[in-house]
C-alpha positions in Angstrom: 0.0 0.0 0.0 1.1 3.6 -0.5 2.3 5.8 2.3 -0.9 7.7 2.9 -2.9 4.5 3.0 -0.4 3.0 5.5 -0.5 6.1 7.7 -4.3 6.1 7.6 -4.5 2.4 8.5 -1.9 2.7 11.3 -3.5 5.6 13.0 -7.1 5.0 12.2 -7.0 1.7 14.2 -5.1 3.2 17.1 -6.6 6.8 17.2 -8.0 6.7 20.7 -4.6 5.6 22.1 -3.2 9.0 21.0 -5.9 10.9 22.9 -4.9 9.2 26.2 -1.2 8.8 25.6 0.8 10.5 28.3 3.6 11.3 25.8 1.2 13.2 23.6 -1.2 14.7 26.2 1.4 16.1 28.5 4.5 18.2 28.2 5.6 21.7 28.9 5.6 22.4 25.2 1.7 22.3 25.3 1.7 25.2 27.8 4.3 26.9 25.7 1.9 26.7 22.7 -0.9 28.2 24.7 1.4 31.0 25.9 2.6 31.6 22.3 -0.9 31.9 21.0 -1.8 34.4 23.8 1.2 36.5 22.9 0.8 36.4 19.1 -3.0 36.8 19.2 -3.6 35.1 15.8 -7.1 35.1 14.4 -6.6 31.8 12.4 -4.5 28.8 13.5 -3.8 25.6 11.7 -2.6 22.4 13.4 -1.0 20.2 10.7 -1.2 16.4 11.3 -3.2 17.0 14.5 -3.3 13.3 15.6 -5.0 13.1 19.0 -5.4 16.9 18.9 -3.3 18.0 21.9 -1.6 20.9 20.1 -5.0 22.0 18.8 -6.5 22.0 22.3 -3.5 23.9 23.6 -3.8 26.8 21.1 -7.6 26.8 21.2 -7.4 27.1 25.0 -5.7 30.5 24.5 -9.1 31.7 23.3 -7.6 34.1 20.7 -8.7 32.8 17.3 -10.2 29.9 15.3 -8.3 26.7 15.1 -8.4 24.1 12.3 -7.2 20.6 13.3 -6.1 19.0 10.1 -5.2 15.3 9.7 -5.2 12.5 7.1 -7.1 10.1 9.4 -10.9 10.6 9.7 -10.9 8.4 12.8 -8.4 10.8 14.5 -10.5 13.8 13.5 -13.7 12.2 14.9 -11.9 11.8 18.3 -10.6 15.4 18.1 -14.1 16.7 17.3 -15.7 14.9 20.3 -12.9 15.9 22.7 -13.2 19.6 21.6 -16.9 19.4 22.5 -16.1 17.8 25.8 -13.6 20.6 26.6 -15.9 23.3 25.5 -13.5 24.5 22.8 -16.1 26.1 20.4 -13.3 27.7 18.4 -11.9 24.4 17.1 -13.0 22.7 13.9 -11.6 19.7 12.0 -10.7 19.1 8.3 -9.4 16.0 6.6 -6.6 16.0 4.0 -2.9 15.5 3.2 -0.3 17.9 4.4 1.4 18.2 1.0 -1.7 19.6 -0.7 -3.5 21.9 1.7 -7.0 23.0 0.7 -6.6 26.5 2.0 -5.9 29.8 0.3 -2.5 31.5 0.6 -1.8 33.6 3.7 -4.8 32.1 5.5 -3.3 31.6 8.9 -1.2 33.7 11.3 0.0 30.6 13.3 0.7 27.1 12.0 1.7 24.4 14.4 2.7 20.7 14.0 3.4 18.3 16.9 4.7 14.8 16.6 3.5 14.4 13.0 6.2 15.5 10.5 8.2 12.3 10.8 5.3 10.5 9.0 5.2 13.0 6.0 6.1 11.5 2.7 7.1 14.7 1.0 8.6 16.9 3.7 9.8 19.7 1.4 6.4 20.0 -0.4 4.6 19.9 3.0 6.7 22.7 4.4 6.3 24.8 1.2 2.5 24.3 1.7 2.8 25.4 5.3 4.7 28.5 4.2 2.2 29.2 1.5 -0.8 29.3 3.8 1.1 31.3 6.4 0.5 35.0 6.4 3.5 37.3 6.0 5.0 37.7 9.5 3.2 34.6 10.6 4.7 31.9 12.8 5.3 28.2 12.1 6.1 25.9 15.1 7.3 22.4 14.5 7.6 20.1 17.6 8.8 16.6 16.7 11.3 13.9 17.4 14.7 14.8 15.8 17.6 12.8 14.8 21.1 13.2 16.2 23.7 14.9 13.9 26.1 11.9 14.4 25.4 9.3 11.6 25.7 6.2 13.8 23.1 7.5 16.2 20.9 8.7 13.4 20.9 5.3 11.7 20.2 3.5 15.0 17.2 5.8 15.7 15.7 5.5 12.2 16.0 1.7 12.3 14.2 1.2 15.6 11.5 3.8 14.6 10.8 2.0 11.4 10.7 -1.4 13.1 8.2 -0.1 15.6 6.0 1.7 13.1 5.9 0.9 9.3 4.5 4.3 8.5 7.6 6.1 9.9 9.5 8.1 7.2 12.3 10.0 9.1 13.1 11.9 12.2 15.0 14.8 10.7 18.1 16.4 12.1 17.8 20.0 13.3 20.2 21.0 10.5 17.9 19.4 8.0 14.9 21.2 9.5 16.8 24.5 9.2 17.6 23.9 5.5 14.1 22.8 4.6 12.5 25.8 6.3 14.9 28.2 4.7 14.2 26.7 1.3 10.5 27.4 1.8 11.2 31.1 2.6 11.0 30.7 6.4 13.4 32.2 8.9 14.2 30.2 12.1 13.8 32.4 15.2 14.7 29.8 17.8 15.0 26.1 18.4 15.7 24.0 21.5 15.7 20.3 22.2 15.1 18.0 25.2 15.1 14.3 26.0 11.8 12.4 26.0 11.9 9.2 28.0 9.9 6.4 26.3 8.6 3.3 28.1 9.2 0.4 25.6 6.0 -1.5 26.4 3.8 1.6 26.2 5.6 2.8 23.1 4.9 -0.4 21.1 1.3 -0.9 22.4 0.3 2.6 21.5 0.8 1.9 17.8 0.1 -1.8 17.9 3.5 -3.1 16.8 3.1 -6.8 15.6 4.9 -9.4 17.7 7.5 -10.2 15.0 8.5 -6.6 14.8 8.7 -6.3 18.6 11.0 -9.3 18.7 13.1 -7.7 16.0 13.2 -4.4 17.9 14.5 -6.1 21.0 17.2 -8.0 19.1 18.2 -4.8 17.2 18.4 -2.6 20.3 20.4 -5.1 22.2 22.9 -5.5 19.3 23.5 -1.8 18.7 27.0 -0.5 19.3 27.6 0.7 22.9 28.0 4.3 21.7 24.5 4.2 20.2 23.0 2.4 23.2 24.5 5.1 25.5 23.3 8.0 23.4 19.7 6.6 23.3 19.9 5.6 27.0 18.6 2.1 26.2 17.6 0.3 29.4 17.5 -3.4 30.1 13.8 -3.5 29.2 14.5 -1.6 25.9 13.0 1.7 27.2 15.0 4.6 25.9 15.2 8.4 25.4 14.3 10.3 22.2 15.6 13.8 21.2 12.6 16.1 20.7 12.8 19.7 19.5 10.8 22.9 19.2 11.6 24.8 16.0 10.0 28.2 15.6 10.2 30.1 12.3 8.4 33.0 10.6 7.5 34.0 7.1 9.1 37.1 5.8 9.1 36.6 2.0 6.6 35.1 -0.5 6.3 31.3 -0.1 8.0 29.3 -2.7 
């Protein structure tokens, strides 16, 4: 099956797991999104690849504009719609589609956010160009995602275990790759910072429903990694480990390419 079908299948069947996931529903970056929206006062906000909707809820809670939660999975969007009603977020709506062909006019949004989604995007350059296109001049794009280390060995180790765990994984990009991709789309990076995100192995595989054969391959692979890679990823005896995650904030100053 093609990538979009694979992503839809993977996340359609596990959608509710992402609403309740501690990794996705918690984090100081969510409060940071709320604070950013309050400071910028955007009238239109877009959440690209909204998943369980936590970034959407965070910016909608600022109460400063209309939020569109956008995702490929109809199942995910159904959960987001229900949760928005439960939370009383009347300024949040949902829309289905692919990130590399956005159904919005140019300069439609003052703030575009994406959290834990971009590593599934098939055409990252096209998707960021689309994000830049729909961003108003002076508008802000925030990407929050797992990022790869700059060291090739650690990068290769990370991509291998990510793909074994989730067949829809494309790539965790290095911060240097993100900077280049954003610049190519006419966006200027204002700031970026990274932190370690601890992942419990059993919770990590159950959230996406990794098949037993892949779980076995994951354990073998993680145990066989060079010690340098094991140390960098902080791999534990039970295969729990830590992932680099980054906040990358940029703004549009020129016409989107």
